[in-house]
N, C-alpha and C positions, 0 to 999 in steps of 0.2 A: 817686629810685626808677627812673625809664627808663632813666638814664644807666646805672646801677648794673645793669640786667639784661641791656641791651645790651652794655655794657664784655666783661662774662665770656662771650656767646654763642660757640659752637662749642669751649671751651676748659673751663667749669665741670665740673667732675667730680661726679656722685653719690655720695653717698657710701654708700648701699644697694648701688648697682649695679656701683661703678667704672668705669664706664664715661661718655663723656662727653655733653651732652643731643643735639648734633647728630647724634653715635652713634648715640644711642637712638633719634632722630626715622626715621632714615636703617635703621636695621636691620626696626623697625615696621613702616615701609611696604612694605620688599620683600616682608613676609612674602603679603601679597597684590594688590602695585599693577600696574595694568598699563602697557603704552605710555602709553597717553594719562592717567595717573592725575597731579592736580592736588596741588599745595603749597598749605595755604592759613593765613595767621598771623589772631591774635585779639592785639590791645591795646585794653586801655580806654579810653586816648586815644586812639588809632586812627593814631598817629603810632612807624613805625619807620625809623632809616635803612636807605638806599638799600642802604649794605652788608650789614646782617643780613640786609632781605630776597632777596638778591642769594645770599647763602650758604644760608641757609634753604629757597631756590626759590620763594618764595614771590609774587616781583615787585611785582604791583603788587592781588594778592587779598589787602588788609589788609581787617578788620572788626573793629571796634568790642564787638559781641558774641561769645558764643560760638553762641549760635541763628542768627546773621544768615551765621555762616562754613558752618554745618550747611545754609541751607536753600539756598545757592548750589553745595553739595559735591555729587560725584557718587558712586557705590561707587565704593570702595576708593580713594579719595579720602585725604590726611592733613590732618588740624586741628592746626597748634601751635601754643599756645597761652602767650603771655607773659605774666609773672608779673605779679600785681592782682587784682584784687577783682572779678568778675561777679556781679552778682546776677539770675539768673535760673536755669530751670530747661530743662537741656539735655535736647530730645526727638530721638532717634533714629531716623526712620520705618523700614520692614523694609524698602524701595528702595534704603537707602545702607547695603546689607552690604559687608565689609572696610574700613568706617572708621576711619581711628586717629587718634584725640583723643590727643596731648601735652601736659602742661605740662610747662612749664619749669622748674620748680621745683616739689615736692608742697607744700613749706611756705607756698610765696609765691603759688601760683597757686590763688587762691580761688573755689568757686562756693559764694556766700553765698544759699542757697535758702528766707532768711525768707520765710514766707507764701506759700510754690508746696509741691507735694507729697510733689518728689523732686527734688535737684538735678539726677542723670541718670537717665533714661526710656530705656533702649534696649530699641525693638522687631527689631531687625537683627540678623543670624547676621555673624560672624568682626568684629566689635566688639574694639576693643582700647582700653580707658579707662586713662589712665596719667598717674602724677606728679600728682594733686591733691589739696588740702584739698576734702572736701563736707561743710560742715555746714547747721544750722538748716534742715532741710527738715521738715514738719511730720508727711512721716511715710517710707518710707527715704532715704537719702541716695544708692545708688545701688538701682534697679530695673531687672532686666531679666526681662522678660513679652513674650510673644504675646498674640494675642487672644481674648478667652473663648471657650471652649469653645462646641461647638453641643447642645445642648440640648433632645431634642422629647419629650414625650408625659407621661404621667402613671401609674406614677413612669417619670421620665426617663429618656432613652437619650443619653446624653451622647459626644461623639466632638472631637477636636481641630479646630480650624480645617481646612475644607479646603480654604483658598483664601489664607491663608500658611504656607510651612512652619518646620518648627520652627527655634530658635534655638539653634544650635551656634557652637562656637567663639569663644565669647568670653572676652577676656582682661582682669581688672582686676588689675591691678597698682600696686604701689608709689602708694597712693592714703594718704593721713589720712580717713578719715570717723569727724566727732566730732562729737558734740551733737544727733545729728539725730530723730527718731520727737517733735518737738514736740507733737503735738495729743495725744499721747496723758495723758487725764486719771488721778490716780493717786487722785485721791479718791473714788471708786469703789471696790466690792469684787465682781468682782479692776476689774484697772484696764481703762479704753476710751479707745477713739478715734476719737468723736463727729463730726461735721462742723463744720471751723473755717473763718470765713470762707467762701472760693469754693473748700476742700478739701472734698471729701465725703470724709462717714465711712469709716475701713478696713472689708474685708469682714470678717464675721462671725468667721472662725476667725483675724484678726490681730487682733482689738480690742483683745487685751492687750499688743499691742508696737507697731501701727502699722506693721508690715510689717519692723522691725530697721533693724540698719546698713545692710548689703549684702541683698540678696533673689533669687536666680536662682528665677522660677517659670514651671516646663515648657521650661528650659534642657539642652539635652546638650553631653557633650565641651569643659566649658569652664573657668577656672581662674581661682579667685580666689587671688593669689599676692605675700606681703611687703606686705601693708596693715597700718595701724593702723588698730582700730576700735575707737573708743573714747566711753565715756558716751553711747551711744546705749539706746535702753529693751532692746534688742537685739544681738548682733552680728553674726552670719551665719548667712543662713537660706536654706534649702535648701526647695522646694516645690514640689507636682504639681497647682495649680486648672486652669491650661491647657491642660495637657498632663506626658507624662512628665517625670523629672527623673531623668537617669542619666548615669554613667560621668563626674561631675565632677570635680574636683580642687581641696580647701583645704589651701592648702600654706606653710607659714612666716608665716602672721600673727601678731599678736599684738592678742590680743581681750580688752582689760581693763575691768573697770567700768562693763559695761553692764547695765542693772537697768530695770525688776524681773526681766527675760528671761534666757536662758542663753546662753554663747559662741557654740556653734555647733549649728545646730539642724537638724537631718534631718528633716522633719515631713508626713506625707500629711495631706492635706486632699480631702473633697468635690469633685466638680469646679464650677470657678466662687470656690470656700468658701462654696459658699451655704447655707443653712441647709437647705435645701428640697429639697437633693438629698445629704442623709444618708440612709445606706443606700444610695445609689447606689456603685460599684464607682471607685475613684479611679484615675488614671491609673499610678500607682504613684512612689512614690521608689527607684532601685536602684542598688547597685552606683558607689555615689561612695565617695570616698575625703577621709578629715580628716587630715591629715599634719602633724608636725613644726611645730604652731603652740602656741601661749603662750595658753595660755586659764586668764583671773585674774580677781578681785574680782567673777564674773557674778551676777547677783541670783539664779537660780536653777542649773542643769545647767553642767560646764564644756563638754559636750558631751551632746546628748539627740537621742533617737530615738524615734517617736514614730508610734504609731496610733491615733488616740483616738476614730474612731464606724466600727460597718462598713461592709466593704467598702474601706477604705484599708489603704495596706499600703507598709513602709519596711524595704527587707530589702538582705542582701547587700554591706552594707559594712562597709570597713575604717578605724578608728581606731588611727592607729599613730603613736609614737615622738612625742606632743603632753605638754606640762607643760600640768597640768590643778591650778590651786593655790588654795585660798581661795574657791572658789564657793562659796555661800548653799547649793545643796544638794551632792549628789554630784558628784564629777567625773568621772564618765562615767553618764548615765541612760538604761535602754531599757524604756519602758513600753508594753504593752499593753493596751489600755480596754475592747475591745468584741470581740463574738464575729464570728466572720464578717470578720477582719480578719488581714492576714497582718505579723506581725514572725517573722525569723528570718535564719540566717546571718550572724551579726554577728563583726566580727572585732577583738578590742581588742588590741592587740600591742604591748609596748615603752612604754609610758607612765611617767611620773612623774608622781604624783597624789600632794599633799598637802595635808593640812589644811582638807577643805572639809568639809561640813555636814551634816545632816540634810533626811528628807522626810517628816513623821509623816503630814502628813494629802493623800493622792494621790487624784485623782477626788473631789473633795468626802469622803470618807471619811477613816479616822485608820490606815490599814494598811499604810503606808509604812515606811522603817526612821526608829526616832525618838532612832539616837546618830548621831555624824558619819560619814560612807560614801562610800568611794573609789568605789565601782562596784556602781549600784545595778540589778539585770534585777525589772523588778514586773509582774505580770499581774493586772488587777481580778480578783475570784473569778468574775465571770461572761466573764469574756476567753478568747481563746482564748492557747493555750499559747504559748510563745516554745522558737523551735527552733534548732539549731544555732547555737545561741550559743560563743564560743572566747575568752577571757579566758587569756593566757598572756605572759609573759616583763615584766611590769610590776612595778614598784617601788612599794609604799607604806609612805607617811610618816605618821602624825600623823591615824590616823581609828581609830574606836571597831572600827567593821567594815571591813574589809577588802572582801569582795566579800559583797552583800548578795541574796539570790534569794529567788524565788516572791512570796507574798503570804497573811500569814495566811488559809487557811480555803480557796483553790484547791486544787479538785478535780474538775477537768473532765474526767477522762482516762475510755475505755472501760475497761471490763475488762478485755479480752484488751490492750493497747494501754497498760500502763502499766509502768511511769511515761513521760509522756509531753513533759514539758516537763524538760530534760535541759539541764545548763549543764556546760560542760569548762573546768576552770580548771587551769591545768596549766605547771609553771615560772618561780611565779609569786613572789615576793620579801615576804613580810608580815612586819610588825614584831613584836617579845616583846608580851606582854599584850597584844596584841589580838583581837578576834575574825575571822580569817581568813577565814573563809567561814561565814556566817550562812543557812543555809537555812531558812525560815520555812514553806514550802508544805508539803503534805500530804504523810507520810511515805510512801503508795503512787505516789501523781502525782508528784511533783516529785523530781530528783535531780543532785548536783552530787559528779561525776569532779574531786575536786581533790587527788589523786593526784601527787607529784615535783614538790610545792611545798616552797618554806626557808622554814621556819615562826616563823622570828627566833631559833632556837639548834636545836644539833644533834642533841637530844630528838627531835624532832617534832613534832606537835599534840600539846600538852597532856602533854609529856612530861617536862614540870618548872615548875616556878611563871611561867618568866621566856618560857615558849613563847606563841606564838598557840595557838590554839584553834578549833573547831569545832563547830557547833550544827544541831541538826537531821540528816537524809537526807544525809550526806555522807560520802563516802571518802578519808581519809588519807592510808592506806598504800598505795606506800610513800612516801618523803618525803626529800626534801635534806638532807644532812644538814650544809651549809657554802652561804651564797650563792651563787647563780648571777651575783653580780652588778651592778649597775645600768643601766639604760640612760642616765641619767645622771647625774651627782652629787647626794648628796640635800641 
């Protein structure tokens, strides 16, 4: 194994990126490297040839563990990890901003975090984590998180930490994040993530998923790209327990078979994820983009946007160009669960959505879609309205309800602002014999503008037995007489 890894050094080509490993190292290092930046090498045996050490630029800076190399590094340094299995949790303190961690080969450079909370725990800005397999952590495979928020008083007044700057410009790319969230106990209803060994229980709002495979908490302007996130409790999670979560990009990932939770989740939680802070204004999850991912076979939604308690806010997101296939719940789920929360301005564009499931029991009730559904926009009967949702240019296949809106009995609009729960659904392609749009909300309060869609045949909604239909307070005329063309082949 050592000889194989060293022989190919500098010439091996990544199948995913088409660039040499050394080129990837140098490119990543050049992003933030200063004139004094150093390069460190890690090999489990502690031995690499002098030629390889010289070529990579690490000289005698060779370590047997990644943690030891991190301990020796300074801000903006590069750590190159050769193929091998590393039984550790790699913690990157906030002082090591700009650190580059590059594995030799994403399938053969393995972080085995058995018995540890995480594989990588990043507390620093501008960090790159690329080309690793991360597996067997009790909680998240990769967690990026700042210090807890400062909460004082009763009720709490919470602010982000004043001593550590917010984490931003992190890049997590071309990793295999598999088989993490080992602490999840699925024998309970709902599942829980209790204390296991030396690893503390997950915070209250992560009890059902142990934080999922990749988790950005209170992070800005960062990218999760070209990762394979498979067989964890959930896939990619963006939350705001420690600070706002905004302007992040989740792109070109393969997120598959993560259960029991969602593939990609944008969820706002109370500060520090604490039950004691329910009702305190969250820092907000907003302006994030979920783009051109495959989210398939996950245990809940393909992509979910959630605001579960008063004061939480998840808004301004773009969900576009994804393939959302065969998930247990609908392909896209947007949930408003409480008064005094904010779910608004969600753009759902150009996705291919096929063969997803139902969600009849929402928020311990039985008022969600009882049949397979492509896109679900839900507000609990006591919740604030969902506003500014725009559903356009999606292609939907093999669903009973293509778009499901409302919640039976939802009627919270004031008399002078009805309808206040308005969803736009235009330029979509619905298959024949489906319910193109099902509006289950109050006629006076919930409205769907479903004009200019293709309803599976030239005669428009319910124009012939083969056409798609709509139910509830929906405007379906005018309509398209032919398919606008799918963004992806069916």
